[in-house]
Structures are given as structure tokens and as C-alpha cells.
C-alpha positions as CSV (number, residue, x, y, z in Angstrom):
1,M,47.4,-134.9,-42.9
2,N,44.0,-132.8,-43.5
3,I,44.1,-129.0,-42.9
4,P,41.2,-127.4,-44.5
5,V,41.3,-124.3,-45.6
6,D,38.1,-122.3,-44.8
7,L,39.4,-123.0,-41.2
8,K,40.9,-120.9,-38.9
9,Y,43.5,-122.7,-36.4
10,T,45.3,-121.8,-33.0
11,N,48.4,-122.6,-31.4
12,D,46.9,-125.4,-29.6
13,H,45.2,-127.5,-32.8
14,E,42.0,-125.8,-32.0
15,W,40.1,-125.6,-35.4
16,V,37.1,-122.5,-35.6
17,R,34.2,-122.5,-38.0
18,A,32.5,-118.8,-38.6
19,D,28.9,-118.9,-38.8
20,G,28.4,-115.9,-38.5
21,D,28.9,-114.7,-35.0
22,T,29.0,-118.4,-33.8
23,M,32.2,-120.4,-34.1
24,T,32.4,-124.3,-34.2
25,I,35.6,-125.4,-32.1
26,G,37.2,-129.0,-32.6
27,I,40.6,-130.2,-32.4
28,S,43.1,-130.8,-35.6
29,D,43.4,-133.9,-37.7
30,F,47.2,-133.7,-36.3
31,A,46.2,-133.1,-32.8
32,Q,43.6,-136.1,-32.6
33,G,46.7,-138.3,-34.8
34,E,49.1,-137.0,-31.6
35,L,46.6,-138.1,-29.2
36,G,45.7,-141.7,-30.6
37,D,42.6,-143.1,-29.6
38,I,39.8,-140.6,-28.1
39,I,38.1,-142.6,-25.3
40,F,36.5,-139.8,-23.2
41,I,35.7,-135.4,-23.8
42,E,34.2,-133.4,-21.3
43,F,32.1,-131.0,-22.0
44,P,31.1,-127.6,-20.7
45,E,28.2,-126.5,-20.5
46,V,25.6,-124.1,-22.4
47,G,25.7,-121.1,-21.3
48,D,29.6,-120.6,-19.5
49,T,31.2,-118.2,-20.5
50,F,35.0,-118.4,-21.3
51,S,37.6,-115.6,-22.8
52,A,39.9,-116.8,-25.1
53,G,43.0,-119.5,-23.4
54,D,40.6,-120.7,-20.7
55,A,40.5,-124.3,-20.4
56,F,36.8,-125.3,-21.8
57,G,37.2,-129.2,-21.3
58,T,39.5,-132.0,-21.6
59,V,40.1,-135.0,-24.3
60,E,41.4,-138.4,-22.8
61,A,42.9,-140.5,-25.1
62,V,44.6,-144.0,-24.5
63,K,48.4,-142.5,-23.4
64,T,47.0,-138.8,-22.2
65,V,44.7,-136.2,-21.0
66,A,44.3,-133.1,-22.9
67,D,42.9,-129.7,-21.7
68,L,40.7,-127.9,-24.5
69,L,41.8,-123.9,-25.0
70,M,39.0,-122.0,-25.4
71,P,40.3,-119.4,-29.3
72,L,37.3,-116.9,-28.6
73,A,36.3,-115.5,-25.1
74,G,32.0,-116.1,-25.9
75,D,29.5,-118.2,-24.5
76,I,28.9,-121.8,-25.1
77,V,26.1,-122.4,-27.4
78,A,25.9,-126.3,-28.1
79,V,27.8,-129.3,-27.6
80,N,28.1,-132.4,-29.7
81,S,26.3,-134.8,-27.4
82,D,26.8,-137.2,-29.9
83,L,30.8,-137.4,-28.7
84,E,29.6,-138.6,-25.4
85,N,28.7,-142.6,-26.4
86,G,31.4,-141.6,-29.3
87,P,33.8,-139.9,-28.7
88,E,35.6,-141.7,-32.0
89,K,34.2,-139.4,-34.0
90,V,36.8,-137.0,-33.3
91,N,39.5,-139.6,-34.6
92,S,37.3,-140.8,-38.1
93,D,35.6,-136.8,-38.5
94,P,37.6,-134.3,-37.0
95,Y,36.2,-131.4,-38.9
96,G,32.7,-133.0,-39.2
97,A,31.3,-135.1,-36.8
98,G,33.6,-134.6,-34.0
99,W,33.2,-130.9,-33.5
100,L,33.3,-130.0,-30.0
101,V,31.3,-127.3,-29.3
102,K,30.0,-124.0,-30.9
103,V,30.4,-120.4,-29.0
104,K,28.9,-117.5,-29.5
105,V,32.0,-114.7,-29.4
106,R,31.9,-111.5,-27.7
107,D,34.3,-110.0,-31.2
108,I,33.4,-111.5,-34.3
109,G,37.3,-109.8,-34.9
110,D,38.7,-112.1,-32.8
111,F,38.7,-114.7,-35.3
112,D,40.5,-113.1,-38.0
113,A,43.6,-113.0,-35.5
114,L,43.7,-117.0,-35.7
115,L,45.8,-119.3,-38.1
116,D,45.1,-119.5,-41.5
117,A,45.8,-123.1,-42.9
118,D,49.0,-122.2,-44.5
119,A,50.4,-120.8,-41.3
120,Y,48.9,-123.5,-39.4
121,K,50.9,-125.9,-41.3
122,E,53.7,-124.1,-41.2
123,M,54.1,-124.2,-37.6
124,I,52.8,-128.0,-37.2
125,A,55.9,-128.7,-40.0
């Protein structure tokens, strides 16, 4: 299982990559494996504002539908529209082409409170 050390993670299996105060968010390799073949993703709109813990969309797999939960408070600045016609990219490349949204965060310090790779590995073990 792939758990990149340069990312942070949530208890809900989202990953977060920091680029200044803009964070790229996706679902972990573990999560996509548990969901199975992903067939549809419901995205928020650019400009939508979320608090940490808010549902910002859903991911639909062959067996289930799961809420996507916002790890950090902020505003959506981009969505990965490539996934509208190719949601399977989340399965094949969850940390690359399968990213979901980019968020301009309100408090950059919230990023540090997320799980590091070692803590995430322990959680899913």
C-alpha cells in the first residue's frame, strides 16, 4: 500500500498536500482500495466555503457511496474536472491524477494537526 511521507492524512482517509496556503486533497490509496471501482464523484463548486469536517462531496463506487469530508476549513479554488469523465483515475493514481479538490485554507496551522504518514499507517493497521 502506498502512503507517501510528504502528505498529511485524516482519520477519514483523505490526504492533503500543502503548497503555501493552498491544499490539494484526495482520498488515500487505502480508501480507494476499500471502496473498489469508483464510478462517479460529486464535486463542490469553485468558491464554496467549508469548515473542517463538512461533507464536500461524495464518491460512488460499485458497492457503496461515501461522503468526502473536508480536512481543513477554507474555500474551494479548483476541482479536478478530469475525474468527471474518468473517475477511475482515483483508483489508478490516487495521489496524482486522482486528486479531488484544491482549497485555500483559513489557518495554515491546521495542516500540522493532521496525521503524518507513520500515524496514518498505525491507524489503518
